[in-house]
Structures are given as structure tokens and as C-alpha cells.
C-alpha positions as CSV (number, residue, x, y, z in Angstrom):
1,X,82.0,104.8,89.2
2,X,84.1,102.6,91.3
3,X,87.7,103.3,91.8
4,X,89.8,101.6,89.4
5,X,93.5,101.5,90.5
6,X,96.6,102.1,88.5
7,X,98.4,98.8,87.9
8,X,101.7,100.3,89.1
9,X,100.3,101.6,92.3
10,X,98.7,98.4,93.0
11,X,101.5,96.3,92.7
12,X,103.9,99.1,94.4
13,X,101.2,99.0,97.2
14,X,101.6,95.0,97.1
15,X,105.4,95.2,97.5
16,X,104.8,97.4,100.7
17,X,102.2,95.0,102.1
18,X,104.5,92.1,101.8
19,X,107.6,94.5,103.5
20,X,104.9,95.0,106.4
21,X,104.4,91.0,106.7
22,X,108.0,90.4,106.8
23,X,108.4,93.4,109.7
24,X,105.6,91.9,111.8
25,X,107.1,88.2,111.4
26,X,110.5,89.7,112.7
27,X,109.0,91.7,115.7
28,X,107.0,88.4,117.1
29,X,108.5,85.4,118.8
30,X,105.0,84.1,118.9
31,X,105.6,80.4,116.7
32,X,101.7,80.5,116.0
33,X,101.6,83.7,115.0
34,X,105.2,83.3,113.1
35,X,103.3,80.4,111.6
36,X,100.4,82.3,110.3
37,X,102.8,85.3,108.7
38,X,104.6,83.0,107.0
39,X,101.6,81.2,105.4
40,X,99.9,84.6,104.7
41,X,103.2,85.8,103.1
42,X,103.6,82.8,100.9
43,X,100.1,82.7,99.5
44,X,100.3,86.6,99.2
45,X,103.2,85.7,96.8
46,X,101.8,83.4,94.9
47,X,99.0,85.9,94.0
48,X,100.9,88.6,93.4
49,X,103.1,86.5,91.0
50,X,100.0,85.2,89.2
51,X,98.6,88.8,88.8
52,X,102.1,89.8,87.5
53,X,102.0,86.9,84.9
54,X,98.4,87.4,84.1
55,X,97.9,91.3,83.9
56,X,101.4,92.6,83.8
57,X,104.0,90.7,81.8
58,X,101.9,90.7,78.5
59,X,102.0,94.4,78.6
60,X,105.8,94.4,79.5
61,X,106.1,92.7,76.3
62,X,104.5,94.4,74.3
63,X,105.4,97.8,75.1
64,X,108.8,97.7,76.4
65,X,112.1,97.2,74.1
66,X,113.4,94.1,76.5
67,X,110.2,93.3,77.4
68,X,110.5,89.3,76.8
69,X,114.2,89.6,78.8
70,X,112.8,91.7,81.6
71,X,110.1,89.3,81.9
72,X,112.1,86.0,81.8
73,X,114.3,87.6,84.5
74,X,111.3,88.3,86.8
75,X,109.9,85.1,86.4
76,X,113.3,83.4,87.3
77,X,113.5,85.6,90.1
78,X,109.7,84.9,91.3
79,X,110.6,81.2,91.3
80,X,113.3,81.5,93.7
81,X,111.6,83.3,95.9
82,X,108.8,81.2,95.8
83,X,111.0,78.3,96.7
84,X,112.3,80.1,99.8
85,X,108.7,81.0,100.7
86,X,107.9,77.3,101.1
87,X,111.0,76.5,102.8
88,X,110.5,79.3,105.2
89,X,106.5,77.8,105.6
90,X,107.9,74.3,106.2
91,X,111.1,75.5,109.0
92,X,110.0,75.8,112.6
93,X,108.7,79.2,113.0
94,X,111.5,80.5,115.5
95,X,114.3,78.0,114.6
96,X,117.5,79.6,113.4
97,X,116.5,77.9,109.7
98,X,113.5,80.0,109.9
99,X,115.6,83.1,110.5
100,X,117.7,82.3,107.6
101,X,114.9,81.8,105.3
102,X,113.2,84.8,106.2
103,X,116.1,87.0,105.9
104,X,116.8,85.5,102.3
105,X,112.7,86.0,101.4
106,X,113.3,89.6,102.6
107,X,116.2,90.3,100.3
108,X,114.6,88.8,97.6
109,X,111.4,90.8,97.9
110,X,113.3,94.1,98.1
111,X,115.3,93.2,95.1
112,X,112.2,92.2,93.2
113,X,110.4,95.3,94.0
114,X,113.2,97.7,93.4
115,X,113.7,95.7,89.9
116,X,110.1,95.9,89.0
117,X,110.0,99.5,90.3
118,X,113.1,100.8,88.4
119,X,113.1,98.4,85.4
120,X,109.2,98.3,84.4
121,X,107.3,100.6,86.6
122,X,109.1,103.8,85.5
123,X,109.4,103.2,81.8
124,X,105.4,101.7,81.5
125,X,104.4,105.1,83.6
126,X,105.8,106.8,80.2
127,X,104.2,104.6,77.7
128,X,101.2,103.7,78.9
129,X,98.2,105.8,79.4
130,X,96.3,106.3,82.7
131,X,93.1,104.7,81.4
132,X,95.0,101.6,80.2
133,X,97.0,101.6,83.7
134,X,93.6,101.6,85.5
135,X,92.0,98.8,83.1
136,X,95.5,96.6,83.9
137,X,94.8,97.3,87.5
138,X,91.5,96.1,87.7
139,X,92.5,93.0,86.0
140,X,95.3,92.3,88.2
141,X,93.3,93.2,91.0
142,X,91.3,90.3,90.5
143,X,94.1,88.0,90.6
144,X,95.7,89.1,93.6
145,X,92.0,88.8,95.5
146,X,92.1,85.1,94.2
């Protein structure tokens, strides 16, 4: 039987991957490498947001008492982060503007991960059985790999 990832572990790993990409971006001064990393980050964020909308948000609405409010807040944060990622992708890779956009995006990603892992993942871990978390993980994984 193939490994089926837990949805909460899968998204936690995706948060770590986004942070890794930001760290790699900040570590290089090569404009081509920075442009490629910015594009990779933006594409990953879009897939991550899609996977959340399709696999995670419906269960948050169904299972958590304030699920609707939590999902609305998460979607608003994603809209802001997506706009920031687009600005970063459009900026000259080693320009002061790109530095500001990356710094802003990194702050937004850290806030997203901290809030999601605290406000959603902790309560969901207690309310969802492992089997359902794995079923949701398989669904989220399909959207993350699109």
C-alpha cells in the first residue's frame, strides 16, 4: 500500500519548502537564479492556495466552530501574499524593490504558516481521525503537484 501523507504534515512540509526557497533567494545575488526562485515560489504558492481551497478549507468549515471565519481570513491573507508574489516576480531580481517584496512576502508566509498551524492544524489534529487526515492528504497532494 503506498504511503498516504497526513494533510496537516503535508501542508507543514509545504510551509518549510516555501521558507527554504526564500532562504535560497536571499542567499544568492545571481539575477537569473533569483528570478527562477521567485517564479518557483510564486507557482508553489498558487498550488498551495489551490490545495488549501480544495482539500483543507471545506473540512475546516465543517469541523471547526469558527471555520467559516477562519477560512475567510486565510483566503484574505492568501490574496495579499499572491499579490506580493506577483510584484516580486515582476521586479528586477537584485533591485531594492525586489528586496522589499521578498522581505514582505517572507513575513506574510511566516504569518500564514504560524496562524494556520496554530489556528487550524492543532484543533484539526484533535478532531480528525488519522484515516481522514490521510484521505485529505492524498487529495491535497494532487493539487500541490498540479
